[in-house]
N, C-alpha and C positions, 0 to 999 in steps of 0.2 A: 235669535242667535242659532246658528245652525247646528246639528248633531253630527257626530263623527262615527262610524262604524268601520271596522275592519274585519274581513273575513280571511283568517289566517289559514293558509291550505297546505296540505302536505302534498298537494298536485304540483304539477309543472308551473314554472314561473313564466312561462310563455304565456299564460293566459291571464296574467295580471293586469288591473286597471285601476284607475281611480277617476270618479266622476262625480259630480254634483246633480242630485235629483230633488225635485219638488214632489213632497207626499204629504198630503192633508194640509197643504199652505205652508208647510215648513221645508227648509233646505236641509238635505241629508249629504254629507259627503260619503260615498261609500267605496271602499277600498278593498282591493283583493292582494294579498301577498302569498306567493307560492314558495314553498321550500324544498322543491324537487325531490320529495321522498325523505328528507332528512329529518328524522324525529329529534335530533339534537339541535338543529337549528330550529325547528319548531318551537321547542321548549325556551330555547333562548330569547327568541323573537317575542313570544306571548308574555314571558315574564317582563321582558322590558317595556311592553306595551301596556301592561296592565295599571289600571288607573289613569290612562292618558285618553282613552276613548270611551264613549258612551256603552258600546255593546260589542262582543267578538261574536264573529260567525265562525263556527268551527267547520272548516271546509277539508274535503280530500278523505275524511272519515267521520263516522258518527259518534257521539258520546254513548250511545246505547244502541244495543240489537232490541228489537221490539216485538212482542207477542200480544197483540190487542192493547190493553191498557198496561200490560206488564212491561217493565224495562229490564234490561240487564246491562249493567256496566261493562264497557270493552277495557278490558284490564291495561292493555298498552296505550289506549288512549288517556286513562286516567291518571297513568304514571307521569305523562307530558303536562297535563294541565291542572293537577290538583292543588298546586301551590299559588294558582291565580286567585287573589283575595278581594279586588276592588271591582273589575269590570265583570258584569254579567255575561254568560257564554249561553249561546244556542247553537243546535246543530241542524236545524230545519225540521225537527219532528213534529213542532206545533202547525207548521204549514202543511206538512204532509198528511196529517191527520184530518185536516180541516177541508182546504181547496181538493185535495187529491183523494179524500174520501167520499166524493160525489162526482169525481171527473168523467167517469164512463158514461153516467146519465147526462151530463152537461152534453158530451158529445152525441149521445143518442138523440138529444132535442135539437142540436145544431146541425147535425150531419144525417138525417134519417134515411137518406137514399144509400149511403155508405154501410150503415147499420143493416139495412134491409138486404144488401149484397151479401154480407157476411158479420158475424160476431165473432168469428175465430180470433183468439188472442194468446199471445205469450207474456207472461209476466217473469221479468229476468230474476228478480229475488224479492220474496215476500218480507223477510225480515227487515229490508231496507225501506220498503214503502207499504206498511200495512194497510193503510187507508186505501190506498190504490188497488191493492188486493182484494179487499172487501168490496170496493166498488166495482171491480173485474167479476167477481164471483156472483153478484146479482145481475151485472150486465148479461152474462151468459145463463142466466136464470138456472144456476146450480147444474148446469150441462157440463159433466167432465169431459164430454167429447170435444167441446169447444176450447178448452183453457188448458194450457201447460204453465206449471210454476218450475222455475229454473233454479231454485236454491242448490238442489244437488246436481244439477247439470252444470251450470257456469259458477255458481258460488263455492261450493266445496270441490266441484270437478269430480263427482262420483259416477257420472254418467246415468242417473236415476231421474226419470220424468216424473213429477207429480201432477195429479189432475183432479184432486178433490180438497176442498177447504178443510175438511175434518182430517185429511192426513197432513197438510201443512200445519195445523195446529198442534196435532199429535208430535211431528217431527221437531217443531220449534220447540215445544215443551221438553223434549229428550235432549235436544243437541245444544239449545243457546246457552245453557249454563256452562257447558264445555266450549263451545265454539267462542264465547266471550272472552275466554281466557287464553285463547290461541294467539300467536304473533299476528299482529295486525296485517302483515303483507301475505298471509295466507288468506286472508278474509277478501281483501279488496285491493286493485292494482294502485300503485302510487308512483309519483314523479314520473319518469319517462315512460313507466310501463302503461300509464294511461295513454299514451300514443301509439302503442303496439296494436296490429291488427292481426289477429289470428282467428279466422272462422271457424267455428265449430259447431256440433250439432245442428248442421244446416236444414236438415228434413223439418225441424220445429219452426224455422223461418220461413221455409217455403209454405207451409199449409196454413199460417197464420196471417190474418189481414192487419191486426193490430198488434204492434211490438210496444210493450210498455215497461217503464223502469228506468234506472239510473244511465244517462248517455254514454258515459264511459264504459260501460258493460256492454251496452248495445253496440257501440262503434267497436270495441275491441273484436266482438264475436260475430258480428253480422256478415254474412256473404254478400258482396256488393252486387253479384249478379242476379240475386233473387228478389231485390227490394223494390222493385218496379210497383207502383200502386199500392205501395204499404201506407200505413198511418203509424206514426211514432207518438207515443204519449210519454213524454220525458221531460227533461229540464236542463237548465245550464248549457244551452247552445250558443255559440258565436256565429258570426255572420260566416266564417270560414266554413263551421260545421253545416250551416244551411246550404252553403254553395255545394258541398259534398254530397249533402242528401238530394239536392235537386238533381245533380249530374247523374245519380244512381237511379233516379226514378221515382223517388218516395213522393207520394201524393199530397199528404198532409203532415205538418208537425203541429202537435198540441203540446203547449207547454203549460204548466200550472201556474206560472208567474208571469207579469208582463214582460214584453220584448221592448228594451229601450235601447236606441242607438245600436241596433244589430244584435243586441245580447239579450238573452233571457236571463232574469234573475236566478242566481242559484237559491233555493229554499232556505239555506242557513243566511244569505244576505236579506233576503226579504223579512225574515223572521227576527233578525239583528235590527233592521230598520224600524220595525214595528214595536220591538221593545225599547228601542232609543226614543221612538215618539211619545211612548206611554209614560216616560220618566219614572219607571217603577223601578229600575235597577235590579231586576230579577227576570227569570223566565214566566210567561204569562200562562194563564189557565187556558183550556179549549175555548172556553165560554169568551174570555177576553180576545182572544186571537179571532175569533168569528165576529166579534163586535167591530174590532178594528178592520176587518177585511171589508165587512159591510159598509162601514163608514168611508173607507178609501175607495169602495166600488171595484176592488181587485176581483178578477175571475180569470178563468184559464184563457189562454189566446190560442186560438186556431188559425194556422197559417198554411194557405194553399201553396204549393211549390210549382 
């Protein structure tokens, strides 16, 4: 009997899909439904579907902002999903803390010649992908001259670049309790805003070889004329996204989840698939996610453009 998961997304409905996949010998119907930035529509849809599918992927936003193992509920998000009673919900955090927690070391192993040329890296937002940030900090061997964290550049748009993991931890400790209570639209682009392109803070893109983080953040802020030869470490890219990146000269795209039929799984989609396969009807532990990822032989995908 097949499993059915739905990623309900606050993002654009233009990226919707419904496909059958085979994972671990079982068929999974994976579906994405975007609500074009409408929180009202999101709430109505997820409550209507509650109990009818095996797991929800929470797309277009996160349930939590993260600082290591510490999690802060995003108030606006929980107002929408708090009445879901039967279907388990995951936002991709389990995948981000496992696969992405070692992704830069994976790249170091698979693309040694690229790493030898340069380790300079920009992380768009640490609190969105804490595992990726920790992996990146180890990747640059704690050298602040090689890394830029963009939480206050592109996240809160305060124009401040951060270059030390200790600073990121301090800023996260101070600001996350406040930021988690802010209107979600101030934290992350939703609906049609995900399709906007407004290049900002160009110098940080210019001097970095690796651009890492959420693809919507990258796409919205990247200057098209300086991306030649760059390596993107990201996720949730479509065939149209890959065509764009190829045209502007990006050299490699590394996604933390597999690419199937031209689309890389969103982390929330893959996590929902794993929860559905487990039959546990709950968010899994880190150890359980690792076990399933190993069993399914899931690892990052490196695509040369």
